[in-house]
N, C-alpha and C positions, 0 to 999 in steps of 0.2 A: 503494499500500500504505500509506504514512504517513497519508494522509487517511483511510483506512478505519479504522486503529487509533486516530487522533485522534477520529473521530467515534464510536467505539464506548466511548471512555472520558470523554464528556462527563457533566456532572451531570444533564443531562436524560436521557441514556442510562440512568443508574444509576436515577432516579426512575421511568422507564417499565419497566425490567426489573423494579422492586420492586412495581408497582402490581397486576399479574396475581396474582403469589402470594399478596398480601395480600388481594384480592378472594376468591381461592379459599379462604384460611383463614378469613375472615370469613363467607362462605356456608357453610362445613362448620360453624363454631361455631353459626349459627343453627340449621342442621339438626340437629346433636346436641342442641342445648337443646330444640328441639321434639320430638325423638325420646325424650328423657329427661323431658319435662314429665309424661308419663303414667306412666312406670314407670322408676325409676332403676336398679333392680337387672337390667333385662333384658340379653339378650345384644345385641340391636339397640343399645342405648345404649352398651354397651361399645365396640362395632365403630364406632360414630360417633365417639366421642372418641379411638378409634385412629387414624381417619382425620384428625381435627384435627391430632394429635400428628404424624402422618407429613407432612401438609402443611406444618405448621409447620418441622419439620426440613428439609424439602426446600427452602423459601424461604429458611431460614438458610443452607444450604450454597451455595444460589444467590448470595446476597448477597456470601457469603465469596469464592466464585470471581470475582465482578466486581471485588471489591477486590483480589484477588491478581493480576489481570490489567490493574489500572489505570494502570500505568506504561508509556508506549509505549517509552521509552527502555529500559527493563529487558526488554521483550518483544523488541526489537530486538537487543539484546545477547545474549539467549539464543539466538537465530538466527545471530547474526553476531559471535562472540566476538573474532574477530581485527580488526574495525573499530576505527579510530582513536578513535571516540566512547566505546569500550568498554574501553580500556585503563584498567588500574589501577596505581598507582606506589607502591612502598615507600618509606617515609622513610629 
């Protein structure tokens, strides 16, 4: 389990997880620009940019989720608060 958690939090994993959303966002931007090149006030143009916005937000949320789960010890302590490694002491 620990090796799985550690492997999911490596910088390479963060980079790989970020590549797909960025590629989709880039592709949707190109598509929106092509769609809007002819007519900027069309409904298709607005829909294309809405898709860009949604994909950008999804990519941002995915990055935030990866950052949120990046500390293996913190994840372990959420699952095992009684473990010695997870004890906190008041001064």
